[in-house]
C-alpha positions as CSV (number, residue, x, y, z in Angstrom):
1,M,60.6,134.7,106.7
2,Q,62.0,135.9,110.0
3,D,64.6,138.9,110.3
4,G,65.2,138.6,106.6
5,V,66.3,134.9,106.7
6,R,64.4,132.4,104.8
7,A,63.5,129.2,106.0
8,M,65.7,126.4,105.0
9,T,64.4,123.1,103.8
10,I,66.4,119.9,104.0
11,P,66.3,118.1,100.6
12,F,66.3,114.8,101.9
13,S,63.4,113.2,103.8
14,G,64.1,110.9,106.7
15,A,63.8,108.0,104.6
16,G,66.1,109.3,102.0
17,V,68.7,110.1,104.4
18,A,68.4,106.4,105.7
19,R,68.6,105.3,102.2
20,V,71.7,107.2,101.4
21,A,73.3,106.0,104.9
22,D,72.2,102.5,104.1
23,A,74.5,102.8,101.1
24,L,77.4,104.6,102.4
25,V,77.8,103.1,105.8
26,P,78.6,99.5,104.5
27,L,80.7,101.0,101.5
28,A,83.0,102.9,104.0
29,A,83.1,99.7,106.1
30,R,84.3,97.9,103.1
31,L,86.7,100.5,101.5
32,F,88.7,101.8,104.4
33,P,89.8,98.6,106.1
34,A,90.3,97.2,102.7
35,A,92.8,100.0,102.0
36,L,94.6,99.4,105.1
37,F,95.0,95.6,104.8
38,W,96.0,95.8,100.9
39,Q,98.6,98.4,101.9
40,S,99.9,96.0,104.5
41,G,99.8,93.2,101.9
42,R,101.9,95.4,99.5
43,T,104.6,95.7,102.1
44,K,105.1,92.1,102.4
45,M,105.8,91.8,98.5
46,D,109.0,92.2,96.5
47,G,107.4,92.1,92.9
48,W,105.6,88.8,92.9
49,R,107.3,87.2,95.6
50,L,107.1,87.3,99.6
51,S,109.9,89.8,100.6
52,D,112.8,88.7,102.7
53,N,111.7,91.4,105.4
54,A,108.1,90.0,105.7
55,L,109.5,86.7,106.6
56,F,111.9,88.2,109.0
57,L,109.1,89.8,110.7
58,F,107.2,86.6,111.0
59,E,110.2,84.6,112.1
60,E,111.4,87.0,114.6
61,E,108.8,89.6,115.7
62,Y,105.4,88.2,115.1
63,R,106.3,84.7,116.2
64,L,102.8,82.9,115.7
65,P,102.2,79.9,117.6
66,L,101.3,76.6,116.0
67,I,102.3,77.7,112.6
68,D,105.6,77.9,110.5
69,P,106.7,81.6,110.1
70,A,107.0,81.0,106.2
71,I,103.6,79.6,105.8
72,A,102.1,82.2,108.1
73,A,103.9,84.9,106.1
74,H,102.5,83.5,102.7
75,L,99.1,83.3,104.0
76,A,98.9,86.7,105.6
77,A,100.2,88.3,102.3
78,L,97.7,86.1,100.2
79,A,94.8,87.2,102.6
80,E,95.9,90.8,102.7
81,H,95.5,91.0,98.9
82,L,92.4,88.6,98.1
83,F,89.9,89.7,100.9
84,P,90.6,93.5,100.6
85,L,89.9,93.2,96.6
86,L,86.6,91.3,97.5
87,L,85.6,93.8,100.0
88,V,86.3,96.7,97.5
89,L,84.1,94.8,95.0
90,G,81.4,93.9,97.6
91,L,81.7,90.3,96.6
92,A,81.6,87.5,99.0
93,T,81.4,90.3,101.5
94,R,80.5,88.3,104.7
95,L,83.2,85.5,104.0
96,S,85.8,88.2,103.4
97,A,85.0,90.3,106.5
98,L,84.9,87.1,108.5
99,A,88.3,86.1,107.2
100,L,89.9,89.7,107.9
101,L,88.2,89.8,111.2
102,A,89.8,86.6,112.1
103,M,93.2,87.9,111.0
104,T,92.5,90.9,113.3
105,A,92.1,88.8,116.3
106,V,95.2,86.9,115.5
107,I,97.1,90.2,115.2
108,Q,95.4,91.5,118.4
109,I,95.9,88.4,120.4
110,F,99.4,87.6,119.5
111,V,101.1,90.3,117.7
112,Y,100.1,93.7,119.0
113,P,97.9,93.2,122.0
114,M,98.3,97.1,123.1
115,A,96.7,98.0,119.9
116,W,93.2,97.1,121.0
117,P,91.7,100.6,120.0
118,T,92.8,100.3,116.4
119,H,91.7,96.7,116.0
120,G,88.5,97.4,117.8
121,V,87.5,99.9,115.1
122,W,88.5,97.3,112.3
123,A,86.5,94.6,114.2
124,V,83.2,96.9,114.3
125,A,83.4,97.5,110.4
126,F,83.9,93.8,109.9
127,L,81.2,92.7,112.5
128,A,78.7,95.4,110.6
129,L,79.5,93.7,107.2
130,I,79.2,90.1,108.5
131,A,75.8,91.3,110.1
132,R,74.3,93.5,107.4
133,G,75.9,92.6,104.3
134,A,77.9,94.7,101.6
135,G,75.1,97.2,101.1
136,P,73.3,98.2,97.8
137,W,76.5,99.4,96.0
138,S,78.1,95.9,95.9
139,L,78.3,92.9,93.4
140,D,76.8,91.0,96.3
141,A,73.6,93.1,95.9
142,L,73.7,93.1,92.1
143,L,74.0,89.2,92.0
144,A,70.9,89.3,94.7
145,R,68.9,91.3,92.7
146,R,69.6,89.4,89.4
147,S,68.9,86.0,90.9
148,G,65.4,87.2,92.0
149,P,63.6,85.9,95.2
150,A,64.6,82.5,96.7
């Protein structure tokens, strides 16, 4: 004890901190981009159908090459609902992250090229998931544990 202050001990060992980080980092990389894409998908919908505003944006503002705006709008709305849901569950995580990374690249290149700082953060999260997987708090990990060693 020095000057009446007791020495503080850190409750986690280095390995314990690493285990927590190994679970929290992929969880955050799944949840935060999933929320963003889910919210974007919700703005494209009017009940159970694509909104007129979403179709207008794909026709007049986004103007993607090589794909009909109506098809692009429907595919984007589907992707922004399906892949975030899979990310939250941690199911087919690498596939879902790859799909959303491709979507991010399309948005960056063709729609909002000046938004590279934002899209770069999304890309880092998706690349981490593609490289490392969903982490231990995921259905992917649960299924891997249940199936046992290959």
